[in-house]
DSSP file (Angstrom, degrees, kcal/mol; ACC not computed):
  #  RESIDUE AA STRUCTURE BP1 BP2  ACC     N-H-->O    O-->H-N    N-H-->O    O-->H-N    TCO  KAPPA ALPHA  PHI   PSI    X-CA   Y-CA   Z-CA
    1    1 A X              0   0    0      0, 0.0     0, 0.0     0, 0.0     0, 0.0   0.000 360.0 360.0 360.0 151.4   32.3  197.9   78.5
    2    2 A X        +     0   0    0      2,-0.0     3,-0.1     3,-0.0     2,-0.1   0.311 360.0 123.7-100.7   6.9   33.3  200.3   81.2
    3    3 A X  S    S-     0   0    0      1,-0.1     5,-0.1     2,-0.1     2,-0.0  -0.384  71.0-104.3 -66.7 144.3   35.0  202.8   79.0
    4    4 A X    >>  -     0   0    0      1,-0.1     4,-1.2    -2,-0.1     3,-1.0  -0.349  32.0-112.5 -62.1 151.9   33.7  206.4   79.1
    5    5 A X  H >> S+     0   0    0     43,-0.3     4,-1.4     1,-0.3     3,-0.8   0.888 116.9  59.3 -55.5 -41.7   31.6  207.3   76.1
    6    6 A X  H 3> S+     0   0    0     42,-0.5     4,-0.6     1,-0.3    -1,-0.3   0.826 104.2  51.6 -58.9 -31.3   34.2  209.8   74.9
    7    7 A X  H <> S+     0   0    0     -3,-1.0     4,-0.6     1,-0.2    -1,-0.3   0.758 106.0  54.8 -76.8 -24.7   36.7  206.9   74.7
    8    8 A X  H <X S+     0   0    0     -4,-1.2     4,-1.1    -3,-0.8    -2,-0.2   0.790  90.7  76.4 -76.5 -27.6   34.3  204.8   72.6
    9    9 A X  H >< S+     0   0    0     -4,-1.4     3,-0.9     1,-0.2     4,-0.2   0.920  99.1  39.4 -54.4 -53.3   33.8  207.5   70.0
   10   10 A X  H >< S+     0   0    0     -4,-0.6     3,-1.5     1,-0.2    -1,-0.2   0.813 108.3  64.5 -68.9 -25.2   37.1  206.9   68.2
   11   11 A X  H >< S+     0   0    0     -4,-0.6     3,-1.9     1,-0.3    12,-0.3   0.744  84.4  74.0 -68.3 -21.2   36.9  203.2   68.6
   12   12 A X  T << S+     0   0    0     -4,-1.1    -1,-0.3    -3,-0.9    -2,-0.2   0.670 100.6  45.5 -67.1 -13.2   33.8  203.1   66.3
   13   13 A X  T <  S+     0   0    0     -3,-1.5    -1,-0.3    -4,-0.2    -2,-0.2   0.055  84.5 143.3-114.2  23.1   36.1  203.7   63.4
   14   14 A X    <   -     0   0    0     -3,-1.9     6,-0.1     2,-0.2    -3,-0.1  -0.219  59.5-126.7 -61.0 151.8   38.7  201.1   64.4
   15   15 A X  S    S+     0   0    0      4,-0.1     2,-0.7     5,-0.0    -1,-0.1   0.667  95.2  84.2 -73.9 -16.0   40.5  199.1   61.7
   16   16 A X  S  > S-     0   0    0      1,-0.2     4,-2.6     2,-0.0     5,-0.2  -0.801  73.9-152.4 -86.6 115.4   39.4  196.0   63.6
   17   17 A X  H  > S+     0   0    0     -2,-0.7     4,-2.5     1,-0.2     5,-0.2   0.859  94.7  51.8 -56.7 -36.7   35.9  195.2   62.5
   18   18 A X  H  > S+     0   0    0      2,-0.2     4,-2.4     1,-0.2    -1,-0.2   0.918 111.1  46.0 -67.5 -43.2   35.1  193.5   65.8
   19   19 A X  H  > S+     0   0    0      2,-0.2     4,-2.4     1,-0.2    -2,-0.2   0.925 114.5  48.4 -64.5 -44.9   36.3  196.5   67.9
   20   20 A X  H  X S+     0   0    0     -4,-2.6     4,-2.5     2,-0.2     5,-0.2   0.917 112.5  48.0 -62.2 -44.5   34.4  198.9   65.7
   21   21 A X  H  X S+     0   0    0     -4,-2.5     4,-2.4    -5,-0.2    -1,-0.2   0.908 112.3  49.1 -64.5 -41.8   31.2  196.9   65.9
   22   22 A X  H  X S+     0   0    0     -4,-2.4     4,-2.3     2,-0.2    -1,-0.2   0.911 111.9  48.7 -63.6 -41.9   31.5  196.5   69.7
   23   23 A X  H  X S+     0   0    0     -4,-2.4     4,-2.6   -12,-0.3    -2,-0.2   0.923 112.6  47.5 -64.8 -44.5   32.0  200.3   70.1
   24   24 A X  H  X S+     0   0    0     -4,-2.5     4,-2.5     1,-0.2    -2,-0.2   0.902 112.1  50.3 -63.7 -40.3   29.0  201.1   67.8
   25   25 A X  H  X S+     0   0    0     -4,-2.4     4,-2.3     2,-0.2    -2,-0.2   0.907 112.5  46.1 -64.9 -41.2   26.8  198.7   69.7
   26   26 A X  H  X S+     0   0    0     -4,-2.3     4,-2.5     2,-0.2    -2,-0.2   0.898 112.4  50.5 -69.5 -39.9   27.8  200.1   73.1
   27   27 A X  H  X S+     0   0    0     -4,-2.6     4,-2.6     2,-0.2    -2,-0.2   0.927 111.5  48.6 -61.7 -43.6   27.3  203.7   71.9
   28   28 A X  H  X S+     0   0    0     -4,-2.5     4,-2.9     2,-0.2     5,-0.2   0.914 110.3  51.6 -62.4 -42.8   23.9  202.8   70.5
   29   29 A X  H  X S+     0   0    0     -4,-2.3     4,-2.0     1,-0.2    -1,-0.2   0.928 112.0  46.3 -60.4 -45.1   23.0  201.1   73.8
   30   30 A X  H  X S+     0   0    0     -4,-2.5     4,-2.5     2,-0.2     5,-0.3   0.905 113.9  47.7 -65.7 -41.4   24.0  204.2   75.8
   31   31 A X  H  X S+     0   0    0     -4,-2.6     4,-2.8     1,-0.2     5,-0.3   0.902 111.0  51.1 -67.0 -40.2   22.1  206.5   73.4
   32   32 A X  H  < S+     0   0    0     -4,-2.9     4,-0.5    -5,-0.2    -1,-0.2   0.875 114.8  44.4 -62.6 -36.6   19.0  204.3   73.5
   33   33 A X  H  < S+     0   0    0     -4,-2.0    -2,-0.2    -5,-0.2    -1,-0.2   0.896 126.4  27.8 -75.1 -40.9   19.1  204.3   77.3
   34   34 A X  H >< S+     0   0    0     -4,-2.5     3,-1.5    -5,-0.2     4,-0.5   0.808 101.9  78.5 -92.7 -32.9   19.8  208.0   77.8
   35   35 A X  G >< S+     0   0    0     -4,-2.8    36,-1.7    -5,-0.3     3,-1.6   0.856  91.2  50.4 -50.4 -51.0   18.3  209.7   74.8
   36   36 A X  G 3  S+     0   0    0     -4,-0.5    -1,-0.3    34,-0.3    34,-0.1   0.718 104.0  61.8 -64.6 -18.6   14.6  209.7   75.8
   37   37 A X  G <  S+     0   0    0     -3,-1.5     2,-0.4    -4,-0.2    -1,-0.3   0.613  94.5  73.8 -80.4 -12.6   15.5  211.3   79.2
   38   38 A X    <   -     0   0    0     -3,-1.6    33,-1.1    -4,-0.5     3,-0.0  -0.864  56.8-164.2-114.0 136.6   16.9  214.4   77.7
   39   39 A X  S    S+     0   0    0     -2,-0.4     2,-0.3    31,-0.1    34,-0.2   0.354  77.9  37.6 -98.4   5.1   15.0  217.3   76.1
   40   40 A X  S  > S-     0   0    0     32,-0.1     4,-1.8     1,-0.1     5,-0.2  -0.993  75.3-124.9-150.5 151.7   18.0  218.9   74.4
   41   41 A X  H  > S+     0   0    0     -2,-0.3     4,-2.8     1,-0.2     5,-0.2   0.857 111.6  58.4 -64.1 -32.9   21.1  217.7   72.6
   42   42 A X  H  > S+     0   0    0      2,-0.2     4,-2.2     1,-0.2    -1,-0.2   0.898 105.2  49.1 -62.9 -40.1   23.3  219.8   74.9
   43   43 A X  H  > S+     0   0    0      2,-0.2     4,-2.0     1,-0.2    -1,-0.2   0.924 114.1  44.6 -64.8 -45.8   21.9  218.0   78.0
   44   44 A X  H  X S+     0   0    0     -4,-1.8     4,-2.4     2,-0.2     5,-0.2   0.917 112.5  52.0 -66.0 -43.1   22.5  214.5   76.5
   45   45 A X  H  X>S+     0   0    0     -4,-2.8     5,-2.1     1,-0.2     4,-1.4   0.915 109.8  49.5 -59.5 -43.4   26.0  215.5   75.3
   46   46 A X  H  <5S+     0   0    0     -4,-2.2    -1,-0.2     1,-0.2    -2,-0.2   0.907 110.6  50.1 -63.3 -41.8   26.9  216.7   78.7
   47   47 A X  H  <5S+     0   0    0     -4,-2.0    -1,-0.2     1,-0.2    -2,-0.2   0.896 114.9  43.4 -63.2 -40.2   25.7  213.5   80.4
   48   48 A X  H  <5S-     0   0    0     -4,-2.4   -42,-0.5     2,-0.1   -43,-0.3   0.659 110.3-122.9 -81.1 -16.0   27.6  211.4   77.9
   49   49 A X  T  <5S+     0   0    0     -4,-1.4     2,-0.3     1,-0.3    -3,-0.2   0.821  71.3 115.2  78.7  31.4   30.7  213.5   78.2
   50   50 A X  S   <S-     0   0    0     -5,-2.1    -1,-0.3    -6,-0.2    -2,-0.1  -0.918  72.9 -94.4-127.6 156.1   31.0  214.3   74.5
   51   51 A X     >  -     0   0    0     -2,-0.3     4,-2.3     1,-0.1     3,-0.2  -0.347  35.5-117.8 -64.7 151.9   30.7  217.6   72.5
   52   52 A X  H  > S+     0   0    0      1,-0.2     4,-2.5     2,-0.2     5,-0.2   0.877 115.3  55.5 -59.6 -38.7   27.3  218.3   71.1
   53   53 A X  H  > S+     0   0    0      1,-0.2     4,-1.9     2,-0.2    -1,-0.2   0.900 108.1  48.6 -61.7 -40.3   28.6  218.3   67.6
   54   54 A X  H  > S+     0   0    0      2,-0.2     4,-2.7    -3,-0.2    -2,-0.2   0.905 109.4  53.3 -64.9 -42.0   30.0  214.8   68.2
   55   55 A X  H  X S+     0   0    0     -4,-2.3     4,-2.8     1,-0.2    -2,-0.2   0.934 108.1  49.5 -58.6 -46.8   26.7  213.7   69.6
   56   56 A X  H  X S+     0   0    0     -4,-2.5     4,-2.0     1,-0.2    -1,-0.2   0.892 111.4  49.7 -61.4 -39.3   24.8  214.9   66.5
   57   57 A X  H  X S+     0   0    0     -4,-1.9     4,-2.5     2,-0.2    -1,-0.2   0.917 110.8  49.9 -64.7 -43.4   27.3  213.0   64.3
   58   58 A X  H  X S+     0   0    0     -4,-2.7     4,-2.9     2,-0.2    -2,-0.2   0.925 108.5  52.2 -61.2 -44.8   26.8  209.8   66.4
   59   59 A X  H  X S+     0   0    0     -4,-2.8     4,-1.1     1,-0.2     9,-0.3   0.924 111.5  47.0 -58.6 -44.3   23.1  210.1   66.1
   60   60 A X  H  < S+     0   0    0     -4,-2.0     4,-0.5     1,-0.2     3,-0.3   0.915 115.7  45.1 -63.1 -43.1   23.3  210.4   62.4
   61   61 A X  H  < S+     0   0    0     -4,-2.5     3,-0.2     1,-0.2    -2,-0.2   0.866 117.1  43.3 -69.2 -36.8   25.7  207.5   62.1
   62   62 A X  H  < S+     0   0    0     -4,-2.9     4,-0.2    -5,-0.2    -1,-0.2   0.520  87.8  89.6 -92.4  -5.0   23.9  205.2   64.4
   63   63 A X    ><  +     0   0    0     -4,-1.1     3,-1.0    -3,-0.3    -1,-0.2   0.945  53.7 145.7 -58.0 -51.1   20.3  205.8   63.2
   64   64 A X  T 3  S-     0   0    0     -4,-0.5     3,-0.1     1,-0.3    -1,-0.1  -0.174  79.0 -20.6  51.6-137.7   20.4  203.0   60.6
   65   65 A X  T 3  S+     0   0    0      1,-0.2     2,-0.5    -3,-0.1    -1,-0.3   0.766 143.3  44.0 -73.7 -26.1   17.1  201.3   60.1
   66   66 A X  S <  S-     0   0    0     -3,-1.0    -1,-0.2    -4,-0.2     3,-0.1  -0.945  87.6-133.9-124.4 109.7   15.8  202.4   63.5
   67   67 A X        -     0   0    0     -2,-0.5     2,-0.3    11,-0.2    -4,-0.1  -0.271  29.9-103.5 -60.6 145.6   16.5  206.1   64.5
   68   68 A X        -     0   0    0     -9,-0.3     2,-0.4     1,-0.1    -1,-0.1  -0.539  38.1-125.6 -67.9 130.3   17.8  206.7   68.0
   69   69 A X        +     0   0    0     -2,-0.3     2,-0.3    -3,-0.1   -33,-0.3  -0.672  36.0 173.0 -84.2 129.6   15.0  208.0   70.1
   70   70 A X        -     0   0    0     -2,-0.4   -34,-0.3     2,-0.3     4,-0.1  -0.870  42.4-112.9-131.1 166.0   15.6  211.3   71.9
   71   71 A X  S    S+     0   0    0    -36,-1.7     2,-0.3   -33,-1.1   -35,-0.1   0.194  93.9  60.0 -88.3  17.2   13.5  213.6   74.0
   72   72 A X  S    S-     0   0    0    -37,-0.0     2,-0.5   -32,-0.0    -2,-0.3  -0.912  95.1 -90.6-135.7 165.4   13.6  216.5   71.5
   73   73 A X        -     0   0    0     -2,-0.3     2,-0.4   -34,-0.2    -2,-0.1  -0.656  42.7-153.7 -79.6 123.8   12.5  216.9   67.9
   74   74 A X        -     0   0    0     -2,-0.5     2,-0.3    -4,-0.1    -4,-0.0  -0.794   1.3-145.3-100.2 140.1   15.3  216.1   65.5
   75   75 A X        +     0   0    0     -2,-0.4     2,-0.2     4,-0.1     4,-0.1  -0.700  51.6  73.0 -96.3 154.8   15.6  217.5   62.0
   76   76 A X  S  > S-     0   0    0     -2,-0.3     4,-2.6     1,-0.1     5,-0.2  -0.514  88.9 -70.7 126.2 167.2   17.0  215.5   59.2
   77   77 A X  H  > S+     0   0    0      1,-0.2     4,-2.7     2,-0.2     5,-0.2   0.905 126.3  47.4 -62.0 -46.1   16.2  212.7   56.8
   78   78 A X  H  > S+     0   0    0      1,-0.2     4,-1.5     2,-0.2    -1,-0.2   0.911 114.5  47.2 -65.0 -40.7   16.4  209.9   59.4
   79   79 A X  H  > S+     0   0    0      2,-0.2     4,-0.8     1,-0.2    -1,-0.2   0.898 112.7  49.9 -67.3 -39.7   14.3  211.8   61.9
   80   80 A X  H >X S+     0   0    0     -4,-2.6     3,-1.0     1,-0.2     4,-0.7   0.928 110.2  49.5 -63.1 -44.7   11.8  212.6   59.1
   81   81 A X  H 3< S+     0   0    0     -4,-2.7     3,-0.4     1,-0.3    -1,-0.2   0.801 104.4  59.6 -67.5 -26.9   11.5  209.0   58.0
   82   82 A X  H 3< S+     0   0    0     -4,-1.5    -1,-0.3     1,-0.2    -2,-0.2   0.729 104.7  50.7 -73.9 -19.0   11.0  207.8   61.6
   83   83 A X  H << S+     0   0    0     -3,-1.0    -1,-0.2    -4,-0.8    -2,-0.2   0.612  89.1 101.1 -90.7 -13.1    7.9  210.0   61.8
   84   84 A X     <  -     0   0    0     -4,-0.7     2,-0.4    -3,-0.4    -3,-0.0  -0.417  67.1-137.8 -72.6 146.5    6.3  208.7   58.6
   85   85 A X              0   0    0     -2,-0.1    -2,-0.1     1,-0.1    -1,-0.0  -0.868 360.0 360.0-104.4 140.4    3.6  206.1   58.9
   86   86 A X              0   0    0     -2,-0.4    -1,-0.1     0, 0.0    -2,-0.0   0.500 360.0 360.0 -69.0 360.0    3.6  203.2   56.5
């Protein structure tokens, strides 16, 4: 999709399951592509055109089974579990 990231954020909660799934998948794709390049949440948020608080919420929501990789150390349960070795 060619929508700006900020426009995808509300679509991830659409009442249409297909629209919501597409928005979440595109947000995840963008975060996977950009996240490792940035050493701070502020830098990534600015690049994506969303507030830092929104970015942190997106990262938490989209982590799922595989946490989103970013270029800084993240705190939280999903980030902790991603550092654990089986």
